[in-house]
N, C-alpha and C positions, 0 to 999 in steps of 0.2 A: 568438452567443457571442463571434464576432469583433469586433462591433461593442464588446461590452461589455469587450473586451481580457482575457478568460478566458484562463488559462494552461492549455489543453487540450492533452493530449498525442495523445490518439487517442479514437474513437469508433466505435460500430458500432450499426446499427439493423437489427433483424430484424422482419419483417412476415409472417405466415401461415408463419413458419418458414424464409422465404428471406431472404438479405441484401438489403434495401432500399437502403443506403447505408453506407458507411465510410470514415473519414477518418485519417489518420496523420501528425503534423505534424513534418515532418523537423528534426532527425535521428532521431526515434522510427519504427520500422519495425513493419510487420506482423507480422513473425515475432520480435518482442523480447519478452522476459519482463519483465514490469512487476510490481514490487510492488503488492499488492492490500491490503494492511494489514487493516483490520477487516473487508474482506470475506471474510477467511480464517474469521472466525466463522461465516459463513453453511457454509463448507464443512464445520467441525466439526460442526453443528447436522445437517448431511446425515448425517454418520458416525455420530451419536447414534442418528438416527432407522432407519438401516439396522441398527445393533447391537440396537435396540429389536426390530427385525422379526426379527432372528436370535434372539431369546430370550436375548441376553448380558446384559441390563441391563433396568430399568424407570424410568419416569420419577418413580417414588416410593420408590427407592432411596435409603438415607442417604449422602451422601457419605462421612463419617467411616467407614463400614463397609469401604471400600476401601483404606483406609491404617492399619492397626493398628500400622505400625511409625512412623507419623510422628504419631501422637495425643499430644497433651500429656497429663501425668499426671491433669489433672483438665479433661475437657472440658465446655466451656460447654453449658448447654442449649441455648441459641439454636444453635450448632455443631452439636450432635448431632442436632438436627431438621431439619438443611437438606438438601434433597433435589437430584437431578438436573435435576428440574424448575424449582427455584429457582436453579440455574447458566444454565440455558438461557434463562430470562425476566429475567435480570438483578435479581432480587429476592432476593440473597443477605444474609449477615448484616452486610456490609460497605458503609460509604457511598462507596468509592471502591476503585480496585485496590490491592492490597497490594504487598509489593516484588516489582517486576518484574525487578529486577537480582540477585536472591538466586540463589544456586546451586541451592538446592533451593526452588523456589517455592511448591510444595505443602506444604512443610512450613511455610513462613512464613505461607501461606494459614492453614494451620489452627491456628496458634500465636497469631495476630494476635487480640485480645480483640475479639470482637462488638461492634456499637453498637446492633443492634435485632434483633427475631425476623425469620427468613427469611419471605419473602412478605409483607411491609409496606411496603417501601418499594423503588422503583426507582432504582438506582444503577449506572452504567456500570463494569463491572469486568472488565477483561481477563484478570487473573490466576484469575477465575471459570471462563473459557472454557478456559485453560491447565489448570486442574484437570479439566475434562471430558475433556481429550486424556490426561492421566495415567491416568484410571479406564478409558478405552477401552484403553490400552495395558497396564493391569493384566490387564484381562479377555481381551484378545485375543492377547496375548504379541508384538504388533508394534507399530510406530508407526503414528500415525493415516494417514500417508502411505502406508505399506505397506498398510494395512487398506483405504483407499479405492482403491488402483492398480486391483485387478481387479474391484472392485465398482462403480467410478464413473468414473474415470478413463479406464481403456482402452476400455471400452463407449461412452463417449460422444466419444472421439477427443480427450481433452484430453492434448496431448502434452507430455511433458518437463516437468510441474510440478516446482518446487523449494519447499521448505518448510524453514525454520529449525529449529533444534533448541536446547533449552536445555542446558546443561552436563551435563545427565543423559540428554540423548538422547531427550527428549520433545518432540515438535514444537510449537513456539510457535502453538498453534491460534487465538489472539486476533488474531494480526498478523503472520505470519512466511512467508506463501505467495506464490509469484511465478507467474506465468502470462502469456499474451497475451491482448489482448482478445477474440481468437476464443474461446479457453477459456472467458472469462468467459460470451460469449455463449450458448456451449453450456450451461454450467450454468443459466443463466437461462431458456432453451428447454425444459430438463427440467423445471424447475417450472411453466413456462406448460403443459406437456404432464401436469401431474399425476403427474410421477414416471417417465413411460413413456419410452423411446427405442426408435425402429425396433420398436415392438410389444412390447418388453420391457419389464417393470416394473423398475426401478431403485431406487426408494425405496417403502416400505412403503404400501400402500393407506391413505390418511387423512393420511399424514405431510405432504403439502404444505399440505394446509389447516389441518391442526392448528398447523405450525411457523411459518406466514405470518400466521394470524390475530392478532388483538389479545388479547396474554394478559395485558397490564399498560397501565395508563395511565403516560405517561412524560412528562406535563406539567411535571415537576421536572427533566427533563433539563437539562444545561448547554449542549447543542447544539442550535442551531436546525435542525430539519430536518423539511420538509412540516409545519410546524405543531404538530409533536409529536402525532402523529397516533395514536400507540400504539405499542408494542414486542411482538413474537411471541418466537420461539425463534431468537434471532442475527438476527432480521429486523427492519427498521423498516416500519412500515405507512405508506402515503403516500395522497394523495389520490384520489379516484374509484376506489376498492377495488384499488388497486395496492399493491405492495409491493417493497422493494429491501432488497439487500445493500449495505451502505456503508462505505468505507474512508477515512481521513484523506487530505486534500488533493484529493477530487473522484473518488476510486473508486467506481463505481455499477454494479450490475446492477439495473437498474429493469424489473419485469416488470409489463405491463400487459395484464389479462385479457381487459378490455372492448374493447381494440383489438387483441388477440391480437397483441401486439407485445413486444419486448425490447429497451432500450435500454441501451448499455453505454458506459462512459467512464473514461479514465485521464487523469488531470490533477496539476497543483500549483496548489492554490487557498489555499495556506498563508499567504500575505504578507496577504490580508485576512479578517478573521473571518467565518465564514459565508459567504463566496463560493461554497462548495460548492452552497448551495442555489440559486445563479443557474442551474446547470447543469441542474437539475430544473425551475427556472422556465421556461427556454429550452424545454424538452422540451413541458411543459405549454401553453405559449402559441404556439409555431410548429409542432411536428412533430404534435401531435396534432389540432389542427383540420384541418391538411391531411390527414391519415388519415382521418377522418370526411368530408371533402369528395369530390365525384365528381372522380376523376382520369382524365382522357382519356388514350391512348396518345399519347406525346409523344416520339420518337426523337431529335429535335434537342435538346429539354429535357434529356432523359437523357445526352446528349454532353456538354452544356456543364455539366452536375453533374459528370460524371466528370472533365472538364478542370480545373474547379475544385477538387474533392476530391484530386486528384493533385499539385496545387501547393502543398499546403498545408504550411507549416514555422512553426517558432518565430520571433517577434521577435527581430531584433537590432539593438541601439542602434547609431545611426551613430556614427562617431568615428574618428579617425587610427589608422592601423597601425603608425605608425612614431614614435620617441623619440629625444632627441639622448643619452638615457641608455643607452640598448640597448647600444651598442658597449662603454661603459665596464663595464657590469653581466656582459655575455656571457663565459660561462667562467670566471667568478671564484667561489671558494667562500665563504660567508657563514656565520659560526657563530651559532647560534640560541639564544636565552636558554632556561633550562629550560623544557619542556613536558610535556604528558601523553602524547603518544605517543611521548617518547623521542627525537625528530629531534636531531641534532647540527649539522647545518647544510644548507644547500641551494645550490643551483646553477641559474642560468638560462642556458642558451645559444639565443640569437636568431640565425634565419635571416630570409631575406626574407619566408617565408610562415609560419613556425612559431616557436614559443618551445617548448623541452623545459625543464621544469621537474624537478629530481633532488633528493631528501631522503635524506640521508645517515644511516642508524641502525646500530648495533652489528651488527645482523642482515641488513643488506643495503642497497640503494640503489634503492628505489621510485621510479617517477617517471611522468609524463604528459606528453604532446604537446598544447600549445594552438595551434589554429590561430588567424591574425589575422582576426579578425571573421568568422570561419567556425567549423564543428564539426569536431571530431577525434575519432572514435570509436574506443574502445579497452578494455581491460579494466582494473577498478580494482584498482590494487596496494597501496591502502591499506586497505580495510573488507572487501570481500567480491569474492574474484576471479572470481566467476562471475557478478558484475553487468558492465555495460556503463557506461563514462562517456563524456558527451558534453561535451567542453571547448572553450572558446574563450578568447582573450586578449582580453581587453575594451580600453577605452582605455589608451593608454600615455603615462605623463608622465615626469618625471624622478624614477626610483624612489629616487634617493640623494639627493634634494634635502630636508635637513631641514626647510627653510622650506614645503615645500609638504604641502598637508593632505590631497591625494590620493595615492595609489599605483598601482601596476599592479595590475590586478584581473583575476583568473581565474575566470570563471563555470563552476561546474561542474555538470553534471546527471548525477548517478548515476540509476539506475531508481528513484526516490524522488520523493514529491510535495515534498520541501522542497528548497532550493538553497542548497549551502554556497558560499560564496565567499570566496576566499583574497586577501587585501589585503597587499600588500607593501610596506614602506618601511623607511627606515633611519635611524638618527640621525647626529650628525655623526662620532662614533666608527667608524660604519660606512662611512662614505662614504672614510674614509681607512684601511680594513681592508685588510690584506694578503691575497694569495691564499694560503690555508692548505691542505695535504695531510691528507686524511681517508681 
């Protein structure tokens, strides 16, 4: 993976229930929660399975029956016949997700005109998974997060799981969970063990096989994943009888029953389309053959591997950490053009090793520290305070030179598979701007 320059954040390999290897690319840490995006769908699938085992719902229950207060005046026959099974297997009445930004996602989901009968078309639908969470909240009286806390998370030792909610307080079951790579590995090991943990059945008998088997052909899927080998109940089928939970940017829980192994990754592969598949290709090309070959005891080799794994870090581009403009820019406020977040101004304060970037808003002055060609780790003051930001100030040029096509660039790695980059430049008027008070 390093040779292919994949932007891996962490990985863990379990074999026979033990950690065979793990690596975390600095500044990402073993204990840091990472967004798992659509791996969240597989957690939702587990919750549905548990609820079925408790007799709260069934696969054939009609979705519309759970929401009499959200039904349109005239329910389309396609929508009326859609079941929980259809939501689980991505065979809903919609060809894509409906409005994920709506305040009431389920209302929009049920009011969006259907395009085909349920059970006839595979179409990846995150709002369908959200609707599953809403169903569970209706029948249990608690969020899916709360429901799973004592039934799944605590028994497995999955600590401090975070899960975003919509404005109505329903967990974003399609993409909103955050956990550590070890938490992901524990979840995968539970499935490898057919739903048992320490001799106690966590998932109903038969649910692992039913939910991870091929329920629908996904050859029409817009995403390339394991040759489009099929889709189960919020799980993707993989080669050689394996299956995986998959989240955008290379978040994986790959369960390999034939090898008695689980592979987990967190990453950012969003810059190159379908690069996430390269992670799985590396597993099948390099890890699996080594698992199937004779492996003699080798203490020295193990120590070399541990040394290499402990030295992993994200690549930092080379460049100067100084600029002739830094002194001119430092400490001055610059008024910003109208923008969606409502930031009024910004201020850079440079020191020898860091740059502090402050944004002025009518509600406060959030800011971040960016180290010069290194990482500064701190809370995210802009989006989600519970996340961490990994920031560095990249190459510095004359920020206020109107003839320069390059500006100062701050790379910001939230715990996300995509990377925002703040690029700063000023026009001629900005170069002569006076220091203003805000």
